[in-house]
C-alpha positions in Angstrom: 176.5 -90.4 25.4 174.2 -93.3 24.5 171.9 -94.2 27.4 172.6 -97.4 29.3 175.9 -98.1 27.5 179.3 -99.2 28.8 180.6 -95.7 28.1 177.9 -94.1 30.2 178.7 -96.4 33.1 182.4 -95.6 32.8 181.8 -91.8 32.7 179.6 -92.0 35.8 182.3 -93.9 37.7 185.2 -91.8 36.4 183.6 -88.4 36.5 180.8 -88.5 39.1 180.6 -84.7 39.3 180.1 -84.2 35.6 176.7 -83.9 33.9 176.3 -86.5 31.2 174.4 -85.5 28.0 172.5 -88.4 26.5 172.0 -88.8 22.8 170.7 -91.5 20.4 173.0 -94.0 18.8 173.8 -92.6 15.3 175.8 -95.7 14.2 173.2 -97.2 11.8 174.6 -99.5 9.1 173.5 -99.1 5.5 175.2 -102.2 4.1 175.9 -105.7 5.4 179.6 -105.0 5.2 179.1 -102.0 7.5 177.0 -104.2 9.9 179.7 -106.9 10.1 182.6 -104.5 10.5 180.7 -102.2 12.9 179.7 -104.9 15.4 182.9 -104.2 17.4 182.1 -100.5 17.7 178.7 -101.0 19.3 179.6 -104.1 21.4 178.7 -103.7 25.1 181.4 -105.8 26.8 180.2 -105.3 30.4 176.7 -106.6 29.6 177.9 -109.9 28.2 179.8 -111.5 31.0 177.1 -114.3 31.2 176.6 -114.7 27.5 178.0 -117.6 25.5 176.5 -117.9 22.0 177.6 -118.7 18.5 175.5 -117.3 15.6 175.8 -118.0 11.9 174.4 -115.3 9.6 173.7 -116.0 6.0 172.7 -112.9 4.0 171.0 -113.3 0.6 169.7 -110.9 -2.0 171.5 -107.7 -3.1 174.4 -108.2 -0.7 175.1 -111.9 -0.2 177.5 -112.7 2.7 178.1 -115.1 5.5 179.4 -114.4 9.0 179.9 -116.0 12.4 179.4 -113.9 15.5 180.8 -115.6 18.7 180.2 -113.9 22.1 181.9 -115.6 25.0 182.1 -114.0 28.5 182.6 -110.4 27.3 184.6 -111.2 24.2 183.4 -110.7 20.6 184.8 -112.6 17.7 183.5 -111.9 14.2 184.5 -113.9 11.1 183.3 -113.9 7.6 182.8 -117.6 7.4 180.7 -120.1 9.3 182.9 -121.4 12.2 182.0 -123.9 14.9 178.5 -125.2 15.8 175.8 -122.5 15.7 173.4 -122.0 18.6 171.3 -120.0 16.1 171.4 -119.9 12.3 170.0 -116.6 10.9 169.2 -116.6 7.2 167.9 -113.3 5.9 167.5 -111.0 3.0 170.2 -108.4 3.2 167.9 -105.5 2.5 165.4 -106.7 5.2 168.2 -107.0 7.8 169.5 -103.5 7.1 165.9 -102.2 7.4 165.4 -104.1 10.7 168.6 -102.6 12.1 167.4 -99.2 11.2 164.0 -99.8 12.8 162.1 -99.8 9.6 161.1 -103.6 9.8 160.4 -106.0 12.6 161.4 -109.6 13.3 157.7 -110.9 13.2 157.3 -109.3 9.7 160.4 -110.9 8.5 159.3 -114.3 9.8 155.8 -114.0 8.3 157.1 -112.9 4.8 160.0 -115.4 4.7 162.6 -112.7 4.6 164.0 -114.0 7.9 164.5 -117.6 8.8 165.8 -118.8 12.2 167.2 -122.3 12.9 167.6 -122.8 16.7 166.2 -121.1 19.7 165.1 -117.5 19.1 166.2 -116.8 22.7 169.7 -116.5 21.3 168.6 -113.6 19.1 167.5 -111.8 22.2 170.8 -112.5 23.9 172.6 -111.2 20.8 170.6 -108.0 20.9 171.4 -107.5 24.6 175.1 -107.4 23.7 174.9 -104.4 21.3 173.5 -100.9 21.8 170.6 -100.3 19.4 
């Protein structure tokens, strides 16, 4: 069980007498398509009741793609287009983003090198991170 996840909370409530074995999250995307399609698998619904954000992702480089991630009161909506008005626009090199997701690169490095550009409040990126188990 991944620590501090919705699944762990459910198991503690449903089976309080059972011992829970904690493990690391092994769902690490290696492509942008896997990142976009895998968002639903790692979404933490119970931690997002107060979150209302709309993010536009634009991926450049080896794997160009666009996506909108809308999180509204525990519901996740992912589309492969830019829908609605974005609270935060994230433009990034696809290779950098995959490396960031796999803990090989950092946000400050991406901002310094120009591999990552943010338009809007970076607080929304922290809210986005809170909604998914890393």
